[in-house]
C-alpha positions as CSV (number, residue, x, y, z in Angstrom):
1,M,-59.9,-82.2,64.9
2,A,-57.4,-81.4,67.7
3,L,-57.3,-77.8,66.3
4,L,-61.0,-77.4,66.9
5,P,-61.6,-78.7,70.5
6,F,-64.8,-76.6,70.8
7,L,-66.4,-79.0,68.2
8,R,-65.8,-82.0,70.4
9,K,-68.6,-83.2,72.6
10,K,-67.8,-83.1,76.3
11,D,-66.8,-86.4,77.8
12,F,-68.2,-86.5,81.3
13,F,-67.5,-90.2,81.6
14,S,-64.9,-92.7,80.4
15,H,-66.0,-95.4,78.1
16,Q,-66.1,-97.9,81.0
17,E,-68.1,-95.5,83.2
18,K,-70.7,-95.1,80.4
19,E,-70.9,-98.8,80.1
20,N,-71.4,-99.2,83.9
21,I,-74.3,-96.7,83.8
22,L,-75.9,-98.4,80.7
23,E,-75.5,-101.8,82.3
24,A,-77.3,-100.6,85.5
25,I,-80.1,-99.3,83.3
26,R,-80.4,-102.6,81.4
27,Q,-80.4,-104.6,84.6
28,A,-83.0,-102.5,86.2
29,E,-85.3,-102.5,83.2
30,Q,-85.1,-106.3,82.8
31,Q,-87.0,-106.6,86.0
32,T,-89.7,-104.0,85.5
33,S,-92.0,-102.4,82.9
34,G,-90.7,-99.1,84.1
35,E,-88.4,-96.9,82.1
36,I,-85.3,-95.1,83.4
37,R,-83.5,-92.4,81.4
38,I,-80.3,-90.4,82.3
39,Y,-79.8,-86.8,81.0
40,V,-76.4,-85.2,81.7
41,E,-75.2,-81.7,80.9
42,S,-72.6,-79.3,82.1
43,R,-74.6,-76.7,83.9
44,C,-78.1,-75.9,85.0
45,R,-78.2,-72.1,84.9
46,F,-81.1,-69.7,85.5
47,V,-83.5,-72.5,86.4
48,E,-84.1,-74.9,89.2
49,P,-82.8,-78.5,88.4
50,L,-86.3,-79.9,89.0
51,D,-87.7,-77.4,86.5
52,R,-85.0,-78.4,84.0
53,A,-85.8,-82.0,84.5
54,A,-89.5,-81.4,83.9
55,E,-88.7,-79.6,80.7
56,L,-86.5,-82.5,79.5
57,F,-89.1,-85.1,80.7
58,W,-91.8,-83.7,78.5
59,G,-89.3,-83.0,75.6
60,L,-88.2,-86.7,75.7
61,K,-91.9,-87.8,75.8
62,M,-91.3,-89.8,78.9
63,E,-95.0,-89.3,79.9
64,M,-95.9,-91.6,77.1
65,T,-95.2,-94.9,78.9
66,K,-98.2,-97.1,79.2
67,D,-98.2,-97.3,83.0
68,K,-96.9,-93.8,83.7
69,N,-93.8,-95.3,85.2
70,G,-91.0,-93.4,83.5
71,V,-88.2,-91.8,85.6
72,L,-85.7,-89.2,84.5
73,V,-82.4,-88.7,86.4
74,Y,-81.1,-85.3,85.6
75,V,-77.5,-84.3,86.3
76,A,-75.7,-81.0,85.8
77,M,-72.1,-82.2,86.2
78,K,-70.1,-78.9,86.8
79,D,-72.8,-77.5,89.1
80,H,-73.3,-80.7,91.0
81,Q,-77.0,-80.3,90.7
82,F,-79.4,-83.1,90.3
83,A,-83.1,-83.9,90.0
84,I,-85.2,-87.0,89.6
85,L,-88.5,-86.6,87.9
86,A,-90.9,-89.5,88.0
87,D,-94.2,-89.9,86.2
88,Q,-97.4,-90.1,88.1
89,G,-97.7,-93.9,88.3
90,I,-94.4,-94.5,90.1
91,H,-94.5,-91.3,92.1
92,E,-97.8,-92.2,93.7
93,K,-96.4,-95.5,94.7
94,V,-93.1,-94.4,96.4
95,G,-93.8,-90.8,97.4
96,E,-91.7,-87.6,97.7
97,A,-89.5,-88.9,100.5
98,F,-88.1,-91.6,98.3
99,W,-87.0,-89.2,95.6
100,R,-85.5,-86.8,98.1
101,K,-83.5,-89.6,99.7
102,E,-82.1,-90.6,96.2
103,V,-81.1,-87.0,95.4
104,E,-79.3,-86.7,98.8
105,M,-77.5,-89.9,98.1
106,M,-76.4,-88.6,94.7
107,S,-75.1,-85.4,96.4
108,K,-73.0,-87.4,98.8
109,H,-71.4,-89.4,96.0
110,F,-70.7,-86.2,94.0
111,G,-69.2,-84.6,97.1
112,Q,-66.7,-87.5,97.1
113,S,-66.1,-87.0,93.4
114,H,-67.9,-90.3,92.4
115,P,-70.5,-89.2,89.8
116,T,-70.6,-92.6,88.1
117,E,-71.2,-94.4,91.4
118,A,-74.0,-91.9,92.2
119,I,-75.8,-92.5,89.0
120,V,-75.4,-96.3,89.1
121,A,-76.6,-96.4,92.7
122,V,-79.7,-94.3,92.0
123,V,-80.5,-96.4,89.0
124,H,-80.3,-99.5,91.1
125,D,-82.6,-98.0,93.8
126,I,-85.1,-96.7,91.2
127,G,-85.0,-100.1,89.5
128,A,-85.8,-101.9,92.7
129,A,-88.8,-99.5,93.4
130,L,-90.0,-100.0,89.9
131,K,-89.7,-103.8,90.2
132,T,-91.7,-103.8,93.4
133,H,-94.6,-101.7,91.9
134,F,-94.3,-102.6,88.2
135,P,-92.8,-106.1,87.8
136,Y,-91.7,-107.2,84.4
137,D,-94.2,-109.3,82.4
138,R,-92.5,-110.8,79.3
139,T,-95.8,-111.5,77.7
140,V,-96.8,-107.8,77.4
141,D,-93.8,-105.6,78.4
142,K,-91.5,-104.0,75.9
143,N,-88.8,-101.4,76.1
144,E,-90.7,-98.2,75.5
145,L,-87.8,-95.7,75.6
146,P,-84.1,-95.9,74.6
147,D,-81.6,-96.9,77.3
148,D,-78.9,-94.6,76.2
149,I,-77.4,-91.7,78.2
150,I,-78.5,-88.4,76.8
151,F,-75.8,-85.7,76.8
152,G,-76.8,-82.0,76.6
153,K,-74.6,-79.0,76.5
């Protein structure tokens, strides 16, 4: 396999960094009916990051959550571009300023070469907002979407 490095999937994070991100998602989702997904790829070319996030959001069927409370965190690692796209239910509760603040916070972390910390921090903040507006109810709530990190090109 070493002779064919182009066949190897890009590793944006170490094993421990991936685990840290996944644990943040699990912790957040244990307190809310909301769903958080992370999509990471190298570059976001020829399209605005928010447009790319929207394309992925619909492609991943994130609008299918019962309470319209899915949130996609999109990251283009090499370009240091980010977007957060939230479904109608949670967006109406927290507003545009909340999402803008989260993207700005991610940008600061990336500027300091701390992408994992950026993602973990934004997941915690989104989880807290989801918990406030969509608290977990163990009698009816279920994990509607996978918790894995999705890696693109």
